[in-house]
Wavefront OBJ file of the C-alpha trace (Angstrom):
o trace
v 77.425 78.005 85.496
v 74.725 80.143 87.143
v 73.273 81.552 84.337
v 70.353 83.904 84.176
v 67.490 81.184 83.316
v 68.448 79.827 86.863
v 69.632 76.113 88.589
v 68.385 73.413 90.235
v 69.176 72.750 94.083
v 69.218 69.261 95.566
v 65.731 69.632 97.293
v 64.240 70.166 93.893
v 63.835 73.824 94.447
v 64.762 76.292 91.519
v 66.854 79.296 91.894
v 66.694 81.981 89.651
v 69.470 84.251 88.852
v 68.443 87.703 87.195
v 71.998 88.550 86.128
v 75.351 86.717 85.406
v 78.301 87.728 87.722
v 80.662 86.839 84.943
v 79.188 88.689 82.182
v 78.450 91.666 84.989
v 82.087 91.839 85.082
v 83.062 91.841 81.644
v 80.752 94.663 80.705
v 81.959 96.739 83.291
v 84.841 97.340 81.540
v 83.059 99.656 79.096
v 81.858 101.983 81.828
v 85.328 101.834 83.538
v 87.409 102.656 80.404
v 85.295 105.898 79.731
v 85.520 107.044 83.504
v 89.165 106.521 83.200
v 89.745 108.400 79.849
v 87.538 111.336 81.621
v 89.561 111.391 84.462
v 92.694 110.894 82.470
v 91.643 114.181 80.360
v 90.790 116.022 83.463
v 94.180 114.914 84.907
v 96.183 116.647 81.921
v 99.797 116.450 81.518
v 102.601 119.166 82.199
v 104.898 120.354 79.600
v 107.698 119.818 81.839
v 108.632 119.167 85.555
v 108.028 121.986 87.706
v 106.880 124.098 84.904
v 103.042 124.095 85.990
v 101.859 124.348 82.641
v 99.891 121.902 80.849
v 100.027 120.580 77.107
v 97.192 120.473 74.771
v 93.894 119.184 76.212
v 94.558 116.165 74.137
v 97.069 114.614 75.882
v 95.759 112.437 78.801
v 97.407 111.471 81.925
v 96.385 108.450 83.980
v 95.447 109.818 87.489
v 97.039 108.317 90.623
v 94.323 105.818 91.879
v 95.849 105.947 95.443
v 98.677 107.179 97.151
v 100.180 104.291 99.507
v 102.624 106.831 101.116
v 99.908 108.942 102.401
v 99.352 109.254 105.993
v 96.845 111.858 106.566
v 93.737 111.916 104.334
v 91.319 109.107 102.484
v 93.274 106.543 104.103
v 90.112 104.333 105.231
v 88.183 105.281 102.138
v 90.872 103.458 100.141
v 90.833 100.889 102.509
v 86.922 100.557 101.840
v 87.733 100.662 98.212
v 90.360 97.720 98.394
v 87.661 95.842 100.885
v 85.230 95.898 97.630
v 87.607 93.643 96.012
v 87.798 91.138 98.658
v 85.998 88.284 96.925
v 88.261 89.063 93.738
v 91.205 88.252 95.501
v 89.452 85.105 96.768
v 88.720 84.225 93.279
v 92.198 84.679 92.013
v 93.490 82.724 94.650
v 91.034 79.792 93.947
v 91.520 80.187 90.336
v 87.623 80.537 89.956
v 87.869 83.935 88.094
v 89.865 82.676 85.389
v 87.860 79.582 84.888
v 85.023 81.942 83.389
v 87.335 82.324 80.204
v 87.620 78.386 80.045
v 84.110 77.567 77.989
v 85.394 80.094 75.225
v 88.965 78.473 75.292
v 88.667 74.914 75.671
v 90.453 74.233 72.334
v 93.416 76.429 73.609
v 96.611 74.779 74.805
v 97.099 74.008 78.752
v 100.101 77.038 78.673
v 97.287 79.433 77.973
v 96.129 79.558 81.592
v 98.596 81.365 82.465
v 98.010 84.047 79.986
v 94.094 83.943 80.829
v 94.985 84.518 84.621
v 97.214 87.337 83.307
v 93.978 88.805 81.551
v 91.891 88.380 84.580
v 94.282 90.341 86.898
v 94.337 93.081 84.325
v 90.338 93.155 83.927
v 89.735 93.038 87.564
v 92.356 95.909 88.065
v 90.193 97.783 85.267
v 87.119 97.131 86.788
v 88.110 98.522 90.440
v 90.000 101.399 88.875
v 87.138 104.052 88.855
v 86.798 103.695 92.651
v 90.073 104.978 93.507
v 90.709 107.329 90.485
v 87.209 109.218 91.137
v 88.567 109.886 95.192
v 91.686 110.918 93.668
v 90.170 113.214 90.999
v 91.587 116.796 91.006
v 88.097 118.271 90.166
v 86.333 116.844 92.947
v 82.472 117.563 91.562
v 83.224 115.343 88.410
v 85.105 112.645 90.280
v 82.266 112.508 92.997
v 79.605 112.388 90.368
v 81.130 109.600 88.515
v 82.241 107.814 91.405
v 78.605 107.827 92.550
v 77.220 106.575 89.579
v 79.967 103.751 89.153
v 79.791 102.449 92.741
v 75.874 102.724 92.946
v 75.473 100.590 89.917
v 77.603 98.049 91.198
v 75.936 97.941 94.719
v 72.467 97.563 92.795
v 73.769 94.606 90.715
v 75.671 93.024 93.831
v 72.622 93.405 95.976
v 70.307 91.740 93.456
v 73.105 89.000 92.651
v 73.572 88.310 96.317
v 69.682 87.982 96.809
v 68.567 86.021 94.011
v 71.632 83.931 92.824
v 72.220 80.625 94.771
v 76.255 80.087 94.577
v 78.700 82.172 96.285
v 80.552 82.582 92.791
v 77.382 81.753 90.855
v 78.703 78.369 89.489
v 76.751 75.217 89.848
v 79.489 73.373 91.794
v 77.509 74.758 94.705
v 74.267 73.235 93.685
v 74.513 70.844 96.511
v 74.049 73.627 99.191
v 70.098 73.835 98.376
v 68.210 75.848 100.667
v 71.024 76.972 102.848
v 72.894 78.500 99.354
v 71.082 81.911 99.637
v 71.929 82.274 103.452
v 75.461 81.156 102.947
v 75.784 83.604 99.770
v 74.636 86.654 102.056
v 77.083 85.627 104.793
v 80.329 85.128 102.700
v 79.733 88.390 100.248
v 78.352 90.649 103.159
v 81.968 92.892 103.626
v 81.872 92.964 99.792
v 78.235 94.798 99.930
v 79.102 96.785 102.868
v 82.177 98.050 101.609
v 80.104 99.460 98.166
v 77.771 100.724 100.642
v 80.151 102.580 102.091
v 81.811 103.748 98.828
v 78.374 105.204 97.802
v 78.121 106.787 101.055
v 81.623 108.314 100.456
v 80.412 109.447 97.022
v 77.396 111.302 98.230
v 79.386 113.116 100.744
v 81.843 114.110 98.264
v 79.078 115.353 96.042
v 77.463 117.243 99.130
v 80.823 119.082 99.820
v 81.387 120.120 95.924
v 77.958 121.573 96.264
v 78.249 123.312 99.206
v 81.599 124.705 98.115
v 80.261 126.086 94.787
v 77.490 127.727 96.529
v 79.510 129.412 98.576
v 81.758 130.601 95.783
v 78.618 131.794 93.906
v 77.844 133.857 97.092
v 81.123 135.207 97.091
v 83.411 134.932 100.132
v 83.044 137.806 102.509
v 86.999 138.498 102.410
v 89.156 137.887 99.618
v 90.979 134.504 99.713
v 94.815 134.035 98.162
v 95.583 130.799 97.066
v 98.992 130.733 98.782
v 99.896 127.165 98.475
v 100.569 126.118 95.102
v 102.126 122.730 96.108
v 100.433 119.782 97.877
v 100.484 119.882 101.604
v 103.341 117.767 102.837
v 103.737 117.988 106.542
v 100.544 117.278 108.691
v 100.079 117.620 112.381
v 101.791 114.255 113.438
v 104.842 115.295 111.462
v 105.180 118.480 113.475
v 104.358 116.532 116.618
v 107.518 114.252 115.710
v 109.764 117.257 114.780
v 108.738 118.890 118.341
v 109.548 115.985 120.153
v 113.224 115.819 118.718
v 113.755 119.257 119.980
v 113.141 118.839 123.998
v 114.704 116.323 126.188
v 112.551 112.889 126.084
v 110.746 112.046 129.307
v 111.493 108.873 131.142
v 109.018 106.320 130.842
v 107.969 104.620 133.701
v 108.353 100.823 133.774
v 104.896 98.945 133.681
v 103.854 95.681 134.576
v 104.133 92.891 131.696
v 100.584 92.782 131.175
v 100.420 96.626 130.419
v 103.604 96.589 128.299
v 101.631 94.188 126.051
v 98.658 96.837 125.650
v 98.910 98.685 122.368
v 99.438 102.380 123.283
v 98.494 104.979 120.724
v 101.240 107.450 119.616
v 99.799 111.040 118.066
v 103.186 111.491 116.365
v 102.780 108.363 114.023
v 100.217 107.499 111.624
v 99.748 104.508 109.429
v 100.369 104.838 105.742
v 97.443 103.905 103.388
v 99.449 100.550 102.325
v 99.537 99.376 105.944
v 95.892 100.055 106.539
v 94.641 98.670 103.235
v 96.811 95.640 103.593
v 95.308 94.808 106.915
v 91.894 95.525 105.886
v 91.879 93.647 102.691
v 93.877 90.704 104.949
v 90.830 90.713 107.552
v 87.961 90.466 105.026
v 89.773 88.069 102.929
v 90.145 85.693 106.271
v 86.420 86.358 107.007
v 85.614 84.847 103.788
v 87.910 81.999 104.200
v 86.918 81.158 107.399
v 83.095 81.246 106.736
v 83.667 79.012 103.375
v 85.627 76.422 105.428
v 83.339 76.128 108.376
v 80.390 76.113 106.209
v 81.815 73.854 103.554
v 83.593 71.682 106.072
v 80.878 70.575 108.071
v 78.644 69.804 105.260
v 81.771 67.919 103.562
v 82.473 65.855 106.425
v 79.079 65.194 107.444
v 78.398 63.532 103.736
v 81.590 61.804 104.116
v 80.204 60.610 107.461
v 77.085 59.270 106.010
v 78.699 57.575 103.274
v 81.210 55.582 105.229
v 78.299 54.624 107.735
v 76.350 53.307 104.529
v 78.958 51.432 103.257
v 80.151 49.702 106.698
v 77.857 47.145 107.837
v 79.757 45.698 111.076
v 78.306 46.940 114.412
v 81.583 47.519 116.171
v 83.206 49.262 113.714
v 80.069 51.538 113.110
v 80.223 52.471 116.880
v 84.180 53.728 116.436
v 83.492 55.443 113.232
v 80.468 57.217 114.935
v 82.551 58.297 117.730
v 85.251 59.172 115.499
v 83.076 61.769 113.615
v 81.690 63.211 116.638
v 85.287 63.951 117.805
v 86.296 65.330 114.303
v 83.539 67.827 113.406
v 83.494 69.723 116.304
v 87.449 69.681 116.226
v 87.106 70.984 112.410
v 85.193 73.773 113.780
v 87.197 74.626 116.853
v 90.492 74.695 115.145
v 88.607 76.804 112.456
v 87.542 79.575 114.819
v 91.081 79.027 116.841
v 93.255 79.645 113.817
v 91.079 82.863 112.549
v 91.388 84.051 116.030
v 95.563 83.734 116.258
v 95.653 85.269 112.983
v 93.439 88.096 113.323
v 95.974 88.970 116.666
v 98.502 88.691 114.306
v 97.227 91.491 112.168
v 97.222 93.712 114.921
v 100.661 92.400 116.163
v 102.112 92.979 112.847
v 100.524 96.791 112.754
v 102.653 97.636 116.244
v 105.966 95.948 115.273
v 105.505 98.042 111.718
v 105.138 100.930 113.957
v 108.310 99.940 116.074
v 110.219 99.644 113.063
v 109.298 102.598 111.392
v 110.105 104.746 114.537
v 113.580 103.122 115.066
v 114.316 103.906 111.365
v 113.468 107.240 111.774
v 116.111 107.800 114.649
v 118.644 106.394 112.429
v 118.810 102.860 114.352
v 119.798 100.298 111.277
v 121.037 97.566 113.878
v 118.285 95.363 113.594
v 118.409 94.937 109.872
v 120.255 92.215 108.164
v 123.796 92.593 107.358
v 123.508 92.243 103.452
v 122.637 95.537 101.602
v 120.831 95.893 98.198
v 120.434 98.688 95.554
v 117.440 101.128 95.369
v 116.190 99.469 92.407
v 116.071 95.985 93.935
v 114.017 97.647 97.026
v 111.856 99.330 94.957
v 110.994 95.758 93.178
v 110.671 93.852 96.318
v 108.454 96.518 97.833
v 105.844 96.217 94.969
v 104.938 92.800 96.555
v 104.820 93.252 100.038
v 100.551 94.074 100.190
v 99.716 91.012 98.102
v 102.123 88.766 99.371
v 100.827 89.197 103.128
v 97.355 88.635 101.939
v 98.599 85.602 100.326
v 100.585 84.445 103.336
v 97.500 85.015 105.711
v 95.441 82.632 103.851
v 98.101 79.941 103.254
v 98.837 80.232 107.177
v 95.112 79.669 108.021
v 94.981 76.477 105.664
v 98.480 75.140 106.936
v 97.818 75.484 110.998
v 94.379 74.595 110.709
v 95.587 71.354 109.074
v 98.567 70.934 111.360
v 95.902 71.368 114.365
v 93.815 68.685 113.267
v 96.613 66.312 112.425
v 97.710 66.776 116.246
v 94.023 66.474 117.147
v 94.185 62.833 115.036
v 97.129 61.711 116.657
v 95.814 62.386 120.145
v 92.670 60.730 119.377
v 94.619 57.667 118.504
v 96.447 57.622 121.214
v 93.693 57.959 123.421
v 91.745 55.021 121.846
v 94.899 52.941 121.998
v 96.160 53.153 125.962
v 98.023 50.087 125.453
v 100.268 51.465 122.864
v 100.507 55.023 125.326
v 101.277 52.636 128.304
v 103.954 50.396 126.750
v 105.839 53.641 124.959
v 105.619 55.486 128.610
v 107.310 52.070 130.031
v 109.957 52.143 127.663
v 110.728 56.016 127.339
v 109.967 57.168 131.235
v 113.189 55.656 132.576
v 115.812 56.820 130.418
v 114.224 60.194 130.602
v 114.194 60.168 134.440
v 117.811 59.401 134.440
v 118.654 61.950 131.977
v 116.744 64.740 133.490
v 118.579 63.731 137.121
v 121.899 63.873 135.334
v 120.970 67.161 133.846
v 119.766 68.391 137.094
v 123.177 67.309 138.928
v 125.113 69.282 136.293
v 123.106 72.323 137.071
v 123.548 71.912 140.764
v 127.505 71.360 140.454
v 127.919 74.253 138.161
v 126.174 76.701 140.285
v 127.217 75.194 144.027
v 130.518 73.674 143.501
v 132.372 74.892 140.240
v 131.949 78.577 140.363
v 133.168 81.022 143.350
v 130.804 82.447 145.407
v 129.378 85.947 144.529
v 130.489 88.706 146.652
v 128.057 91.429 146.662
v 126.936 90.794 142.961
v 123.892 89.506 141.290
v 125.601 86.766 139.169
v 128.365 84.634 139.765
v 131.539 85.433 138.090
v 133.013 82.834 135.754
v 135.827 81.767 138.069
v 136.208 78.184 138.966
v 136.885 77.115 142.563
v 137.287 73.651 142.040
v 139.063 73.610 138.648
v 140.051 70.025 138.649
v 136.692 68.610 139.489
v 135.207 70.718 136.513
v 138.012 69.216 134.056
v 137.195 65.666 135.482
v 133.441 66.104 135.400
v 133.474 67.287 131.690
v 135.748 64.613 130.489
v 132.836 62.083 131.867
v 129.902 63.984 130.797
v 130.919 64.163 126.941
v 130.080 60.686 126.479
v 126.697 61.081 128.321
v 125.791 64.359 126.624
v 126.085 62.829 123.242
v 122.991 60.611 124.228
v 121.270 63.545 125.526
v 122.170 65.319 122.495
v 119.804 63.334 120.200
v 116.876 64.001 122.742
v 117.567 67.649 122.365
v 118.258 67.518 118.820
v 114.380 66.177 118.154
v 113.086 68.675 120.609
v 114.387 71.406 118.382
v 113.153 70.102 115.416
v 109.679 69.993 117.214
v 110.107 73.414 118.461
v 111.108 74.734 115.124
v 108.085 73.155 113.540
v 105.524 74.371 115.897
v 107.263 78.037 115.697
v 107.669 78.112 112.021
v 104.159 76.678 111.387
v 102.497 79.346 113.670
v 104.753 82.292 112.271
v 104.033 81.391 108.846
v 101.832 84.192 108.135
v 104.189 87.015 109.623
v 106.444 88.384 107.129
v 107.305 90.978 109.328
v 109.947 88.893 111.379
v 112.127 85.853 109.534
v 111.442 82.270 110.378
v 115.310 81.669 109.644
v 118.278 81.684 111.821
v 120.192 84.998 111.392
v 122.472 85.246 108.532
v 119.715 83.311 106.374
v 117.225 86.043 106.263
v 117.901 86.616 102.241
v 116.280 83.151 102.041
v 113.107 84.134 103.255
v 111.415 86.286 100.384
v 108.353 87.358 102.585
v 110.536 88.881 104.976
v 112.556 90.494 102.062
v 109.270 91.939 101.029
v 108.466 93.591 104.253
v 112.022 94.928 104.518
v 111.995 96.512 101.304
v 108.498 97.832 102.032
v 109.533 99.553 105.177
v 112.777 100.861 103.584
v 110.671 102.820 100.754
v 108.331 104.106 103.123
v 110.894 105.623 105.753
v 112.461 107.488 102.383
v 109.102 108.759 101.788
v 107.189 109.627 104.825
v 109.846 110.730 106.977
v 108.854 113.570 109.210
v 111.770 115.597 109.532
v 112.310 115.145 105.434
v 108.992 116.304 104.684
v 108.826 119.112 107.554
v 111.890 120.511 105.961
v 110.634 120.196 102.386
v 107.433 122.070 103.510
v 109.624 124.863 104.837
v 111.559 125.317 101.596
v 108.104 125.136 99.330
v 106.578 127.628 101.945
v 109.579 129.887 101.991
v 109.596 129.900 98.080
v 106.039 130.791 97.634
v 106.315 133.593 100.238
v 109.225 135.150 98.517
v 107.421 135.105 95.210
v 104.375 136.204 96.433
v 106.144 139.280 98.340
v 106.131 142.447 96.088
v 108.902 144.389 97.817
v 111.568 141.518 96.616
v 109.997 141.536 93.090
v 112.470 144.744 92.192
v 115.551 143.133 93.247
v 117.460 141.046 90.894
v 119.975 138.198 92.399
v 122.870 138.048 89.929
v 124.171 134.440 89.753
v 127.717 134.053 91.279
v 130.129 132.608 88.722
v 131.005 128.910 88.726
v 134.444 129.396 89.324
v 133.750 131.218 93.123
v 130.708 129.191 93.833
v 132.479 125.600 93.096
v 135.362 126.030 95.274
v 133.261 127.818 98.128
v 131.467 124.692 98.517
v 134.295 122.367 98.306
v 135.736 124.699 101.584
v 132.383 124.156 103.071
v 132.613 120.422 102.329
v 135.935 119.877 103.542
v 135.069 121.763 106.871
v 131.966 119.747 107.226
v 133.688 116.463 106.796
v 136.926 117.438 109.141
v 134.458 118.531 111.892
v 132.070 115.679 111.372
v 134.189 112.408 110.433
v 131.194 110.030 110.635
v 129.764 111.587 107.594
v 132.629 110.172 105.415
v 130.842 106.586 105.153
v 127.288 108.289 104.197
v 128.803 110.052 100.988
v 127.346 108.620 97.892
v 130.759 107.921 96.283
v 132.268 105.908 99.434
v 131.578 102.193 98.659
v 134.559 100.491 100.754
v 135.279 100.542 103.837
v 139.028 100.318 103.481
v 138.927 103.563 101.324
v 137.121 105.302 104.461
v 139.679 103.994 106.890
v 142.723 104.771 104.590
v 141.383 108.557 104.440
v 140.688 108.802 108.236
v 144.454 107.614 108.921
v 145.853 110.386 106.277
v 143.447 113.096 108.057
v 144.739 112.308 111.599
v 148.309 112.216 110.232
v 147.688 115.858 108.628
v 145.897 116.755 111.451
v 149.093 115.602 113.767
v 151.681 117.576 111.716
v 149.570 120.911 112.383
v 148.913 120.460 115.997
v 146.002 118.611 118.095
v 142.118 118.791 116.861
v 141.060 121.590 119.425
v 143.946 124.063 118.093
v 143.232 123.065 114.283
v 139.923 125.158 114.577
v 141.342 127.828 117.137
v 141.685 131.447 115.603
v 139.557 133.463 113.170
v 137.954 132.409 110.117
v 141.315 133.082 107.923
v 143.453 131.131 109.973
v 141.171 127.956 110.076
v 141.184 128.551 105.956
v 144.709 128.621 105.897
v 145.306 125.469 108.125
v 142.213 123.443 105.823
v 144.497 124.831 102.714
v 147.355 123.182 103.879
v 145.614 119.815 104.336
v 144.088 120.229 101.410
v 147.477 120.681 99.427
v 148.809 117.871 101.616
v 146.153 115.245 100.451
v 146.696 116.033 96.767
v 150.340 115.480 97.078
v 149.704 111.754 98.354
v 148.485 108.890 96.202
v 145.422 107.874 97.563
v 141.955 106.863 96.594
v 140.268 110.079 95.576
v 136.471 110.567 95.467
v 134.910 113.021 93.131
v 131.474 114.390 93.858
v 129.579 116.618 91.658
v 128.571 120.268 92.898
v 124.923 118.845 93.469
v 126.157 116.023 95.763
v 128.334 118.730 97.828
v 125.186 121.073 98.564
v 123.080 117.641 99.543
v 125.447 116.876 101.736
v 125.860 120.371 103.544
v 121.973 120.130 103.734
v 122.419 117.497 106.305
l 1 2 3 4 5 6 7 8 9 10 11 12 13 14 15 16 17 18 19 20 21 22 23 24 25 26 27 28 29 30 31 32 33 34 35 36 37 38 39 40 41 42 43 44 45 46 47 48 49 50 51 52 53 54 55 56 57 58 59 60 61 62 63 64 65 66 67 68 69 70 71 72 73 74 75 76 77 78 79 80 81 82 83 84 85 86 87 88 89 90 91 92 93 94 95 96 97 98 99 100 101 102 103 104 105 106 107 108 109 110 111 112 113 114 115 116 117 118 119 120 121 122 123 124 125 126 127 128 129 130 131 132 133 134 135 136 137 138 139 140 141 142 143 144 145 146 147 148 149 150 151 152 153 154 155 156 157 158 159 160 161 162 163 164 165 166 167 168 169 170 171 172 173 174 175 176 177 178 179 180 181 182 183 184 185 186 187 188 189 190 191 192 193 194 195 196 197 198 199 200 201 202 203 204 205 206 207 208 209 210 211 212 213 214 215 216 217 218 219 220 221 222 223 224 225 226 227 228 229 230 231 232 233 234 235 236 237 238 239 240 241 242 243 244 245 246 247 248 249 250 251 252 253 254 255 256 257 258 259 260 261 262 263 264 265 266 267 268 269 270 271 272 273 274 275 276 277 278 279 280 281 282 283 284 285 286 287 288 289 290 291 292 293 294 295 296 297 298 299 300 301 302 303 304 305 306 307 308 309 310 311 312 313 314 315 316 317 318 319 320 321 322 323 324 325 326 327 328 329 330 331 332 333 334 335 336 337 338 339 340 341 342 343 344 345 346 347 348 349 350 351 352 353 354 355 356 357 358 359 360 361 362 363 364 365 366 367 368 369 370 371 372 373 374 375 376 377 378 379 380 381 382 383 384 385 386 387 388 389 390 391 392 393 394 395 396 397 398 399 400 401 402 403 404 405 406 407 408 409 410 411 412 413 414 415 416 417 418 419 420 421 422 423 424 425 426 427 428 429 430 431 432 433 434 435 436 437 438 439 440 441 442 443 444 445 446 447 448 449 450 451 452 453 454 455 456 457 458 459 460 461 462 463 464 465 466 467 468 469 470 471 472 473 474 475 476 477 478 479 480 481 482 483 484 485 486 487 488 489 490 491 492 493 494 495 496 497 498 499 500 501 502 503 504 505 506 507 508 509 510 511 512 513 514 515 516 517 518 519 520 521 522 523 524 525 526 527 528 529 530 531 532 533 534 535 536 537 538 539 540 541 542 543 544 545 546 547 548 549 550 551 552 553 554 555 556 557 558 559 560 561 562 563 564 565 566 567 568 569 570 571 572 573 574 575 576 577 578 579 580 581 582 583 584 585 586 587 588 589 590 591 592 593 594 595 596 597 598 599 600 601 602 603 604 605 606 607 608 609 610 611 612 613 614 615 616 617 618 619 620 621 622 623 624 625 626 627 628 629 630 631 632 633 634 635 636 637 638 639 640 641 642 643 644 645 646 647 648 649 650 651 652 653 654 655 656 657 658 659 660 661 662 663 664 665 666 667
């Protein structure tokens, strides 16, 4: 391990390390815990939900480090804070961070390594917790000062460590890098250092804003400012724009050429959530570090292997062939690494575009693209927690697997080029049957288009009507045996195509790689679906706008003095409950499609039975148009008859509470 006393490189140069990175991680727990305690005391705890009264000053409450559903403020700041954790994520992926504990626990059993991994994750979480909590602190001055001091300390230590220490993780496993160690160390850790610098700048800007606010309050505002908003602002500009679009007739979008369709078009009525932004940023930075490590170490590793092989083989011909092989292999390694990284970076952009498309479809109530199976709300919450980490891991594994598959293909092509006799003999055997099969397939296509089907009459496509039915039946009989042979080749092509697309789409968990009906076996896709369902439930623009209007109306009514003298007597329960039931019956009869959306309806058979009885009762009175004709008293009388008729029949009864009825009427 790279200690503070130094380590020796391969060229005999000694590289001194002023501080041990692992010890700095451990000792950072002390200021991190102190900052968390201070912020928890500032956060306080309320006596009850909605009371607004705080408990004793000694009642601590953990602050919310990051609001993953936030689509308005601090999204990129949170993403930068998560960018600081990039190197730690790579260390967890390679188990390099947990290995710091092994010298102290060498006598422990092997199963304790799992506990060590859990402790490592918890330690990393506590170390990086102040970055997020200070930005989300309610008292901006305290949070900005603590965050600035903590981030500035980390930035200073990281700069010193990256410049003076000779290992990407400070371990002696990288001594063989020699003079390239410092350069490699800086290139790999550059995103982390840049993110730390941006965090320091962010907290400095927050301190400046807090000072300006303090000076403005000391001077006194020119006009009295009333704090008219007690609650957090829920509705923002893009939410308003989305709701306004729903109230106007949609404009017809002109058809664009295919290359314009592929171009991403921004939508001012939609903003990505903090969860998606942070996931994409961390994935991008992790891919950057993995690609740099892969290319740098790959070139060094394969160069050493080539020198070792050339030193052990003395035959001239073999050495010449081996030299040509390495001249192809090493450049191919670099090209495949860069190409794979470029593909995965495009995947990140495509994932964001698909996420926006899926969210907008769910906002409109379009659930047709979702799989048929249904899960409970607790299951969705459980699965959604895994999305961000799973997406990062899938991208890293996707890079390694795709590059490996590409290298295997290149090796196969290299072997085929080096052995042309094998290629020629294989083509001599395979080309004749392939040519005959393709010719027979073309004959089948021509007969199906020009002989068996009737000619179209003013239609774009031919109708499925035969004009030579007997010829079709005889031809199908003989082709039955021939297509068995062709089916073997098509089966092989299906395996190849499935392998190619399965490997290429491995990193994209926004779509399943399995066929329809087997989506439940694709756990990564389930993580994505659950995350989308959770975010739709908490970021729907219509819902947020409605809640914001309710909060504003409540605040305005309480602040307005002319209504303070009025006392609104609550209605008796025996009067209010039947009234809600009548409103419920009226709403369900006029909107039968709402019956399937009620909470207590769990079986489609119950809905069909109730619909059948409803239509039977309506027919006994008259058609639907006459049911609601007349005054309100006549409508209530008819509905009363339907209610009495339904109570007399033994059907599946569904009971709802008064709160559920009120929620249904709010639709």
